[in-house]
N, CA, C, O and the ligand as a Tripos MOL2 file, in Angstrom:
@<TRIPOS>MOLECULE
protein
  245   243    62     0     0
PROTEIN
NO_CHARGES

@<TRIPOS>ATOM
      1 N         114.8410  118.3620   95.4310 N.3       1 MET1
      2 CA        114.1090  117.4810   94.5260 C.3       1 MET1
      3 C         114.2440  116.0380   94.9870 C.2       1 MET1
      4 O         115.3110  115.5980   95.4150 O.2       1 MET1
      5 N         113.1440  115.3220   94.8900 N.am      2 LYS2
      6 CA        113.1590  113.9300   95.3080 C.3       2 LYS2
      7 C         113.8810  113.0630   94.2760 C.2       2 LYS2
      8 O         113.7990  113.3090   93.0730 O.2       2 LYS2
      9 N         114.5720  112.0710   94.7590 N.am      3 ARG3
     10 CA        115.3010  111.2000   93.8450 C.3       3 ARG3
     11 C         114.3280  110.2820   93.1180 C.2       3 ARG3
     12 O         113.2290  110.0060   93.5980 O.2       3 ARG3
     13 N         114.7530  109.8240   91.9650 N.am      4 LYS4
     14 CA        113.9000  108.9080   91.2150 C.3       4 LYS4
     15 C         114.4080  107.4820   91.3470 C.2       4 LYS4
     16 O         115.6090  107.2190   91.4150 O.2       4 LYS4
     17 N         113.4450  106.5750   91.3800 N.am      5 ALA5
     18 CA        113.7790  105.1700   91.5000 C.3       5 ALA5
     19 C         113.2290  104.4230   90.2880 C.2       5 ALA5
     20 O         112.1660  104.7550   89.7620 O.2       5 ALA5
     21 N         113.9670  103.4210   89.8630 N.am      6 CYS6
     22 CA        113.5360  102.6060   88.7250 C.3       6 CYS6
     23 C         112.2350  101.8790   89.0900 C.2       6 CYS6
     24 O         112.1100  101.2960   90.1670 O.2       6 CYS6
     25 N         111.2870  101.9310   88.1750 N.am      7 LYS7
     26 CA        109.9920  101.3190   88.4340 C.3       7 LYS7
     27 C         110.0970   99.7980   88.5340 C.2       7 LYS7
     28 O         109.3280   99.1580   89.2510 O.2       7 LYS7
     29 N         111.0340   99.2450   87.8230 N.am      8 LYS8
     30 CA        111.1620   97.7950   87.7490 C.3       8 LYS8
     31 C         111.9610   97.2110   88.9160 C.2       8 LYS8
     32 O         111.4780   96.3170   89.6110 O.2       8 LYS8
     33 N         113.1730   97.7080   89.1310 N.am      9 CYS9
     34 CA        114.0220   97.0990   90.1600 C.3       9 CYS9
     35 C         114.1310   97.9520   91.4260 C.2       9 CYS9
     36 O         114.7200   97.5210   92.4180 O.2       9 CYS9
     37 N         113.5710   99.1480   91.3900 N.am     10 LYS10
     38 CA        113.5130  100.0430   92.5540 C.3      10 LYS10
     39 C         114.8430  100.6830   92.9250 C.2      10 LYS10
     40 O         114.9500  101.3000   93.9850 O.2      10 LYS10
     41 N         115.8310  100.5550   92.0980 N.am     11 MET11
     42 CA        117.1160  101.1700   92.3890 C.3      11 MET11
     43 C         117.0610  102.6710   92.0980 C.2      11 MET11
     44 O         116.4060  103.1070   91.1520 O.2      11 MET11
     45 N         117.7550  103.4480   92.9210 N.am     12 PHE12
     46 CA        117.8250  104.8820   92.6620 C.3      12 PHE12
     47 C         118.7420  105.1390   91.4760 C.2      12 PHE12
     48 O         119.8580  104.6220   91.4090 O.2      12 PHE12
     49 N         118.2590  105.9350   90.5540 N.am     13 VAL13
     50 CA        118.9850  106.1670   89.3130 C.3      13 VAL13
     51 C         119.2550  107.6570   89.1340 C.2      13 VAL13
     52 O         118.3840  108.4950   89.3690 O.2      13 VAL13
     53 N         120.4760  107.9670   88.7150 N.am     14 GLU14
     54 CA        120.8490  109.3550   88.4690 C.3      14 GLU14
     55 C         120.6360  109.7390   87.0050 C.2      14 GLU14
     56 O         120.2050  110.8530   86.7070 O.2      14 GLU14
     57 N         120.9350  108.8280   86.1090 N.am     15 GLY15
     58 CA        120.8820  109.1340   84.6770 C.3      15 GLY15
     59 C         119.5170  108.9010   84.0510 C.2      15 GLY15
     60 O         118.4940  108.9300   84.7340 O.2      15 GLY15
     61 N         119.5140  108.6730   82.7510 N.am     16 ASP16
     62 CA        118.2620  108.5320   82.0150 C.3      16 ASP16
     63 C         117.7640  107.1000   81.9280 C.2      16 ASP16
     64 O         116.5730  106.8690   81.7190 O.2      16 ASP16
     65 N         118.6600  106.1410   82.0860 N.am     17 THR17
     66 CA        118.2430  104.7450   82.0910 C.3      17 THR17
     67 C         118.8220  104.0270   83.3030 C.2      17 THR17
     68 O         119.8840  104.3880   83.8110 O.2      17 THR17
     69 N         118.1150  103.0220   83.7460 N.am     18 CYS18
     70 CA        118.5730  102.2450   84.8860 C.3      18 CYS18
     71 C         119.7770  101.3960   84.4820 C.2      18 CYS18
     72 O         119.7090  100.6810   83.4820 O.2      18 CYS18
     73 N         120.8760  101.4590   85.2330 N.am     19 PRO19
     74 CA        122.0640  100.6900   84.8760 C.3      19 PRO19
     75 C         121.8780   99.1810   85.0390 C.2      19 PRO19
     76 O         122.6350   98.3950   84.4700 O.2      19 PRO19
     77 N         120.8760   98.7810   85.8100 N.am     20 THR20
     78 CA        120.6660   97.3600   86.0670 C.3      20 THR20
     79 C         119.7580   96.7170   85.0290 C.2      20 THR20
     80 O         120.1210   95.7040   84.4300 O.2      20 THR20
     81 N         118.5940   97.2900   84.8140 N.am     21 CYS21
     82 CA        117.6630   96.6370   83.8890 C.3      21 CYS21
     83 C         117.4170   97.4630   82.6230 C.2      21 CYS21
     84 O         116.5900   97.0930   81.7880 O.2      21 CYS21
     85 N         118.1300   98.5730   82.4840 N.am     22 HIS22
     86 CA        118.0740   99.3950   81.2710 C.3      22 HIS22
     87 C         116.6820   99.9160   80.9350 C.2      22 HIS22
     88 O         116.3570  100.1790   79.7770 O.2      22 HIS22
     89 N         115.8810  100.0560   81.9670 N.am     23 GLU23
     90 CA        114.5570  100.6320   81.7660 C.3      23 GLU23
     91 C         114.6530  102.1450   81.9230 C.2      23 GLU23
     92 O         115.5660  102.6610   82.5670 O.2      23 GLU23
     93 N         113.7100  102.8320   81.3320 N.am     24 ALA24
     94 CA        113.7030  104.2900   81.4670 C.3      24 ALA24
     95 C         112.4090  104.7610   82.1240 C.2      24 ALA24
     96 O         111.9470  105.8810   81.9030 O.2      24 ALA24
     97 N         111.8430  103.8790   82.9320 N.am     25 GLN25
     98 CA        110.6300  104.2480   83.6510 C.3      25 GLN25
     99 C         110.9530  104.4240   85.1230 C.2      25 GLN25
    100 O         111.4250  103.5030   85.7910 O.2      25 GLN25
    101 N         110.6870  105.6370   85.6150 N.am     26 PHE26
    102 CA        111.0510  105.9400   86.9960 C.3      26 PHE26
    103 C         109.8620  106.4680   87.7800 C.2      26 PHE26
    104 O         108.8880  106.9750   87.2230 O.2      26 PHE26
    105 N         109.9790  106.3330   89.0720 N.am     27 VAL27
    106 CA        108.9680  106.9190   89.9410 C.3      27 VAL27
    107 C         109.6580  107.8220   90.9590 C.2      27 VAL27
    108 O         110.7620  107.5280   91.4180 O.2      27 VAL27
    109 N         109.0080  108.8990   91.2980 N.am     28 THR28
    110 CA        109.5350  109.7510   92.3680 C.3      28 THR28
    111 C         108.6760  109.5790   93.6170 C.2      28 THR28
    112 O         108.9620  110.1350   94.6770 O.2      28 THR28
    113 N         107.6210  108.7940   93.4570 N.am     29 ASN29
    114 CA        106.7200  108.5290   94.5690 C.3      29 ASN29
    115 C         107.0920  107.1980   95.2270 C.2      29 ASN29
    116 O         106.4350  106.1770   95.0260 O.2      29 ASN29
    117 N         108.1640  107.2410   96.0170 N.am     30 TRP30
    118 CA        108.6540  106.0170   96.6550 C.3      30 TRP30
    119 C         108.6650  106.1880   98.1660 C.2      30 TRP30
    120 O         108.5890  107.2980   98.6930 O.2      30 TRP30
    121 N         108.7590  105.0690   98.8340 N.am     31 LYS31
    122 CA        108.7790  105.0860  100.2970 C.3      31 LYS31
    123 C         109.8930  104.2010  100.8300 C.2      31 LYS31
    124 O         110.0780  103.0700  100.3800 O.2      31 LYS31
    125 N         110.6220  104.7270  101.7840 N.am     32 GLY32
    126 CA        111.6570  103.9400  102.4350 C.3      32 GLY32
    127 C         112.9030  103.8110  101.5780 C.2      32 GLY32
    128 O         112.8400  103.8350  100.3490 O.2      32 GLY32
    129 N         114.0310  103.6740  102.2510 N.am     33 ARG33
    130 CA        115.2700  103.5290  101.5110 C.3      33 ARG33
    131 C         116.0530  102.3480  102.0470 C.2      33 ARG33
    132 O         116.0450  102.0740  103.2470 O.2      33 ARG33
    133 N         116.7210  101.6590  101.1540 N.am     34 LEU34
    134 CA        117.4490  100.4710  101.5410 C.3      34 LEU34
    135 C         118.7970  100.4740  100.8330 C.2      34 LEU34
    136 O         118.8770  100.5570   99.6070 O.2      34 LEU34
    137 N         119.8460  100.3810  101.6290 N.am     35 ASN35
    138 CA        121.1730  100.3250  101.0440 C.3      35 ASN35
    139 C         121.6740   98.8890  101.1120 C.2      35 ASN35
    140 O         121.9790   98.3740  102.1880 O.2      35 ASN35
    141 N         121.7540   98.2550   99.9570 N.am     36 VAL36
    142 CA        122.1760   96.8590   99.9070 C.3      36 VAL36
    143 C         123.6660   96.7860   99.5920 C.2      36 VAL36
    144 O         124.1130   97.1840   98.5160 O.2      36 VAL36
    145 N         124.4150   96.2740  100.5490 N.am     37 VAL37
    146 CA        125.8570   96.1460  100.3620 C.3      37 VAL37
    147 C         126.1820   94.7710   99.7740 C.2      37 VAL37
    148 O         127.0080   94.6300   98.8720 O.2      37 VAL37
    149 N         125.5010   93.7700  100.3200 N.am     38 ASP38
    150 CA        125.6690   92.4180   99.8100 C.3      38 ASP38
    151 C         124.2910   91.8180   99.5520 C.2      38 ASP38
    152 O         123.5740   91.4470  100.4810 O.2      38 ASP38
    153 N         123.9390   91.7320   98.2870 N.am     39 ALA39
    154 CA        122.5890   91.2920   97.9160 C.3      39 ALA39
    155 C         122.2840   89.8740   98.3940 C.2      39 ALA39
    156 O         121.1290   89.5350   98.6530 O.2      39 ALA39
    157 N         123.3260   89.0490   98.5100 N.am     40 ASN40
    158 CA        123.1060   87.6610   98.9300 C.3      40 ASN40
    159 C         122.8410   87.5270  100.4270 C.2      40 ASN40
    160 O         122.2770   86.5340  100.8870 O.2      40 ASN40
    161 N         123.2580   88.5440  101.1760 N.am     41 LYS41
    162 CA        123.0980   88.4730  102.6180 C.3      41 LYS41
    163 C         121.9520   89.3200  103.1370 C.2      41 LYS41
    164 O         121.6280   89.2800  104.3240 O.2      41 LYS41
    165 N         121.3440   90.0830  102.2500 N.am     42 SER42
    166 CA        120.2720   90.9670  102.6830 C.3      42 SER42
    167 C         118.9180   90.2680  102.5900 C.2      42 SER42
    168 O         118.4330   89.9630  101.5000 O.2      42 SER42
    169 N         118.3180   90.0210  103.7540 N.am     43 GLU43
    170 CA        117.0200   89.3340  103.7810 C.3      43 GLU43
    171 C         115.9320   90.1810  103.1350 C.2      43 GLU43
    172 O         115.1340   89.6950  102.3340 O.2      43 GLU43
    173 N         115.9200   91.4530  103.5020 N.am     44 ILE44
    174 CA        114.9050   92.3410  102.9330 C.3      44 ILE44
    175 C         115.1620   92.5290  101.4330 C.2      44 ILE44
    176 O         114.2320   92.7070  100.6460 O.2      44 ILE44
    177 N         116.4100   92.4880  101.0690 N.am     45 GLY45
    178 CA        116.7640   92.5840   99.6540 C.3      45 GLY45
    179 C         116.2200   91.4060   98.8620 C.2      45 GLY45
    180 O         115.7170   91.5630   97.7500 O.2      45 GLY45
    181 N         116.3290   90.2310   99.4530 N.am     46 LYS46
    182 CA        115.7990   89.0230   98.8130 C.3      46 LYS46
    183 C         114.2900   89.1170   98.6590 C.2      46 LYS46
    184 O         113.7110   88.7190   97.6480 O.2      46 LYS46
    185 N         113.6800   89.6590   99.7010 N.am     47 LYS47
    186 CA        112.2280   89.7710   99.7180 C.3      47 LYS47
    187 C         111.6900   90.6070   98.5660 C.2      47 LYS47
    188 O         110.6620   90.2810   97.9710 O.2      47 LYS47
    189 N         112.3970   91.6900   98.2590 N.am     48 ILE48
    190 CA        111.9030   92.5220   97.1680 C.3      48 ILE48
    191 C         112.6760   92.2740   95.8660 C.2      48 ILE48
    192 O         112.5600   93.0330   94.9040 O.2      48 ILE48
    193 N         113.4560   91.2090   95.8620 N.am     49 GLY49
    194 CA        114.0570   90.7530   94.6090 C.3      49 GLY49
    195 C         115.2940   91.4890   94.1500 C.2      49 GLY49
    196 O         115.5130   91.6560   92.9500 O.2      49 GLY49
    197 N         116.1100   91.9330   95.0980 N.am     50 ILE50
    198 CA        117.3240   92.6610   94.7310 C.3      50 ILE50
    199 C         118.4770   91.6840   94.4890 C.2      50 ILE50
    200 O         118.7520   90.8050   95.3060 O.2      50 ILE50
    201 N         119.1400   91.8610   93.3490 N.am     51 LYS51
    202 CA        120.2470   90.9680   93.0180 C.3      51 LYS51
    203 C         121.5690   91.7090   92.9060 C.2      51 LYS51
    204 O         122.6360   91.0960   92.9220 O.2      51 LYS51
    205 N         121.4970   93.0070   92.7950 N.am     52 VAL52
    206 CA        122.6990   93.8170   92.6270 C.3      52 VAL52
    207 C         122.8080   94.8070   93.7850 C.2      52 VAL52
    208 O         121.8110   95.3900   94.2100 O.2      52 VAL52
    209 N         124.0210   94.9880   94.2860 N.am     53 LYS53
    210 CA        124.1690   95.9310   95.3950 C.3      53 LYS53
    211 C         123.8990   97.3590   94.9410 C.2      53 LYS53
    212 O         124.1230   97.7170   93.7850 O.2      53 LYS53
    213 N         123.4170   98.1540   95.8700 N.am     54 GLY54
    214 CA        123.0940   99.5320   95.5290 C.3      54 GLY54
    215 C         122.0540  100.0830   96.4850 C.2      54 GLY54
    216 O         121.7010   99.4630   97.4880 O.2      54 GLY54
    217 N         121.5790  101.2610   96.1420 N.am     55 GLU55
    218 CA        120.5780  101.8960   96.9910 C.3      55 GLU55
    219 C         119.2150  101.7860   96.3400 C.2      55 GLU55
    220 O         119.0430  102.1170   95.1670 O.2      55 GLU55
    221 N         118.2420  101.3150   97.1180 N.am     56 TYR56
    222 CA        116.9230  101.0520   96.5790 C.3      56 TYR56
    223 C         115.8240  101.7170   97.3720 C.2      56 TYR56
    224 O         115.9760  102.0310   98.5520 O.2      56 TYR56
    225 N         114.7230  101.9210   96.6980 N.am     57 ALA57
    226 CA        113.5050  102.3190   97.3820 C.3      57 ALA57
    227 C         112.8020  101.0480   97.8030 C.2      57 ALA57
    228 O         112.7970  100.0710   97.0550 O.2      57 ALA57
    229 N         112.2060  101.0390   98.9860 N.am     58 ILE58
    230 CA        111.5440   99.8220   99.4360 C.3      58 ILE58
    231 C         110.1950   99.6560   98.7500 C.2      58 ILE58
    232 O         109.7990   98.5490   98.3830 O.2      58 ILE58
    233 N         109.5120  100.7520   98.5890 N.am     59 LYS59
    234 CA        108.1940  100.6770   97.9600 C.3      59 LYS59
    235 C         108.0360  101.7740   96.9240 C.2      59 LYS59
    236 O         108.2800  102.9470   97.2070 O.2      59 LYS59
    237 N         107.6300  101.3920   95.7340 N.am     60 VAL60
    238 CA        107.3520  102.3940   94.7090 C.3      60 VAL60
    239 C         105.8960  102.2580   94.2850 C.2      60 VAL60
    240 O         105.2950  101.1900   94.3970 O.2      60 VAL60
    241 N         105.3530  103.3460   93.8050 N.am     61 SER61
    242 CA        103.9680  103.2640   93.3540 C.3      61 SER61
    243 C         103.7950  103.9980   92.0360 C.2      61 SER61
    244 O         102.6910  104.0410   91.4930 O.2      61 SER61
    245 ZN        115.9800   99.0550   87.1620 Zn       62 ZN62
@<TRIPOS>BOND
     1     1     2 1
     2     2     3 1
     3     3     4 2
     4     3     5 am
     5     5     6 1
     6     6     7 1
     7     7     8 2
     8     7     9 am
     9     9    10 1
    10    10    11 1
    11    11    12 2
    12    11    13 am
    13    13    14 1
    14    14    15 1
    15    15    16 2
    16    15    17 am
    17    17    18 1
    18    18    19 1
    19    19    20 2
    20    19    21 am
    21    21    22 1
    22    22    23 1
    23    23    24 2
    24    23    25 am
    25    25    26 1
    26    26    27 1
    27    27    28 2
    28    27    29 am
    29    29    30 1
    30    30    31 1
    31    31    32 2
    32    31    33 am
    33    33    34 1
    34    34    35 1
    35    35    36 2
    36    35    37 am
    37    37    38 1
    38    38    39 1
    39    39    40 2
    40    39    41 am
    41    41    42 1
    42    42    43 1
    43    43    44 2
    44    43    45 am
    45    45    46 1
    46    46    47 1
    47    47    48 2
    48    47    49 am
    49    49    50 1
    50    50    51 1
    51    51    52 2
    52    51    53 am
    53    53    54 1
    54    54    55 1
    55    55    56 2
    56    55    57 am
    57    57    58 1
    58    58    59 1
    59    59    60 2
    60    59    61 am
    61    61    62 1
    62    62    63 1
    63    63    64 2
    64    63    65 am
    65    65    66 1
    66    66    67 1
    67    67    68 2
    68    67    69 am
    69    69    70 1
    70    70    71 1
    71    71    72 2
    72    71    73 am
    73    73    74 1
    74    74    75 1
    75    75    76 2
    76    75    77 am
    77    77    78 1
    78    78    79 1
    79    79    80 2
    80    79    81 am
    81    81    82 1
    82    82    83 1
    83    83    84 2
    84    83    85 am
    85    85    86 1
    86    86    87 1
    87    87    88 2
    88    87    89 am
    89    89    90 1
    90    90    91 1
    91    91    92 2
    92    91    93 am
    93    93    94 1
    94    94    95 1
    95    95    96 2
    96    95    97 am
    97    97    98 1
    98    98    99 1
    99    99   100 2
   100    99   101 am
   101   101   102 1
   102   102   103 1
   103   103   104 2
   104   103   105 am
   105   105   106 1
   106   106   107 1
   107   107   108 2
   108   107   109 am
   109   109   110 1
   110   110   111 1
   111   111   112 2
   112   111   113 am
   113   113   114 1
   114   114   115 1
   115   115   116 2
   116   115   117 am
   117   117   118 1
   118   118   119 1
   119   119   120 2
   120   119   121 am
   121   121   122 1
   122   122   123 1
   123   123   124 2
   124   123   125 am
   125   125   126 1
   126   126   127 1
   127   127   128 2
   128   127   129 am
   129   129   130 1
   130   130   131 1
   131   131   132 2
   132   131   133 am
   133   133   134 1
   134   134   135 1
   135   135   136 2
   136   135   137 am
   137   137   138 1
   138   138   139 1
   139   139   140 2
   140   139   141 am
   141   141   142 1
   142   142   143 1
   143   143   144 2
   144   143   145 am
   145   145   146 1
   146   146   147 1
   147   147   148 2
   148   147   149 am
   149   149   150 1
   150   150   151 1
   151   151   152 2
   152   151   153 am
   153   153   154 1
   154   154   155 1
   155   155   156 2
   156   155   157 am
   157   157   158 1
   158   158   159 1
   159   159   160 2
   160   159   161 am
   161   161   162 1
   162   162   163 1
   163   163   164 2
   164   163   165 am
   165   165   166 1
   166   166   167 1
   167   167   168 2
   168   167   169 am
   169   169   170 1
   170   170   171 1
   171   171   172 2
   172   171   173 am
   173   173   174 1
   174   174   175 1
   175   175   176 2
   176   175   177 am
   177   177   178 1
   178   178   179 1
   179   179   180 2
   180   179   181 am
   181   181   182 1
   182   182   183 1
   183   183   184 2
   184   183   185 am
   185   185   186 1
   186   186   187 1
   187   187   188 2
   188   187   189 am
   189   189   190 1
   190   190   191 1
   191   191   192 2
   192   191   193 am
   193   193   194 1
   194   194   195 1
   195   195   196 2
   196   195   197 am
   197   197   198 1
   198   198   199 1
   199   199   200 2
   200   199   201 am
   201   201   202 1
   202   202   203 1
   203   203   204 2
   204   203   205 am
   205   205   206 1
   206   206   207 1
   207   207   208 2
   208   207   209 am
   209   209   210 1
   210   210   211 1
   211   211   212 2
   212   211   213 am
   213   213   214 1
   214   214   215 1
   215   215   216 2
   216   215   217 am
   217   217   218 1
   218   218   219 1
   219   219   220 2
   220   219   221 am
   221   221   222 1
   222   222   223 1
   223   223   224 2
   224   223   225 am
   225   225   226 1
   226   226   227 1
   227   227   228 2
   228   227   229 am
   229   229   230 1
   230   230   231 1
   231   231   232 2
   232   231   233 am
   233   233   234 1
   234   234   235 1
   235   235   236 2
   236   235   237 am
   237   237   238 1
   238   238   239 1
   239   239   240 2
   240   239   241 am
   241   241   242 1
   242   242   243 1
   243   243   244 2
@<TRIPOS>SUBSTRUCTURE
     1 MET1         2 RESIDUE 1 A MET
     2 LYS2         6 RESIDUE 1 A LYS
     3 ARG3        10 RESIDUE 1 A ARG
     4 LYS4        14 RESIDUE 1 A LYS
     5 ALA5        18 RESIDUE 1 A ALA
     6 CYS6        22 RESIDUE 1 A CYS
     7 LYS7        26 RESIDUE 1 A LYS
     8 LYS8        30 RESIDUE 1 A LYS
     9 CYS9        34 RESIDUE 1 A CYS
    10 LYS10       38 RESIDUE 1 A LYS
    11 MET11       42 RESIDUE 1 A MET
    12 PHE12       46 RESIDUE 1 A PHE
    13 VAL13       50 RESIDUE 1 A VAL
    14 GLU14       54 RESIDUE 1 A GLU
    15 GLY15       58 RESIDUE 1 A GLY
    16 ASP16       62 RESIDUE 1 A ASP
    17 THR17       66 RESIDUE 1 A THR
    18 CYS18       70 RESIDUE 1 A CYS
    19 PRO19       74 RESIDUE 1 A PRO
    20 THR20       78 RESIDUE 1 A THR
    21 CYS21       82 RESIDUE 1 A CYS
    22 HIS22       86 RESIDUE 1 A HIS
    23 GLU23       90 RESIDUE 1 A GLU
    24 ALA24       94 RESIDUE 1 A ALA
    25 GLN25       98 RESIDUE 1 A GLN
    26 PHE26      102 RESIDUE 1 A PHE
    27 VAL27      106 RESIDUE 1 A VAL
    28 THR28      110 RESIDUE 1 A THR
    29 ASN29      114 RESIDUE 1 A ASN
    30 TRP30      118 RESIDUE 1 A TRP
    31 LYS31      122 RESIDUE 1 A LYS
    32 GLY32      126 RESIDUE 1 A GLY
    33 ARG33      130 RESIDUE 1 A ARG
    34 LEU34      134 RESIDUE 1 A LEU
    35 ASN35      138 RESIDUE 1 A ASN
    36 VAL36      142 RESIDUE 1 A VAL
    37 VAL37      146 RESIDUE 1 A VAL
    38 ASP38      150 RESIDUE 1 A ASP
    39 ALA39      154 RESIDUE 1 A ALA
    40 ASN40      158 RESIDUE 1 A ASN
    41 LYS41      162 RESIDUE 1 A LYS
    42 SER42      166 RESIDUE 1 A SER
    43 GLU43      170 RESIDUE 1 A GLU
    44 ILE44      174 RESIDUE 1 A ILE
    45 GLY45      178 RESIDUE 1 A GLY
    46 LYS46      182 RESIDUE 1 A LYS
    47 LYS47      186 RESIDUE 1 A LYS
    48 ILE48      190 RESIDUE 1 A ILE
    49 GLY49      194 RESIDUE 1 A GLY
    50 ILE50      198 RESIDUE 1 A ILE
    51 LYS51      202 RESIDUE 1 A LYS
    52 VAL52      206 RESIDUE 1 A VAL
    53 LYS53      210 RESIDUE 1 A LYS
    54 GLY54      214 RESIDUE 1 A GLY
    55 GLU55      218 RESIDUE 1 A GLU
    56 TYR56      222 RESIDUE 1 A TYR
    57 ALA57      226 RESIDUE 1 A ALA
    58 ILE58      230 RESIDUE 1 A ILE
    59 LYS59      234 RESIDUE 1 A LYS
    60 VAL60      238 RESIDUE 1 A VAL
    61 SER61      242 RESIDUE 1 A SER
    62 ZN62       245 GROUP 0 **** ****
């Protein structure tokens, strides 16, 4: 089964709500994966607005 990503912040979520923005809207139709270890040092992370470390989908639809 494909993992689900938060529609708002694009973080991969295991539970029912996103731990970062507390949204419950997810997409399974995502592309690319990005593991952000340090949000302040990640250029691509800045580009898509990541502020918290974690694993993200690069593109969701
Ligand atoms: Zn989120």
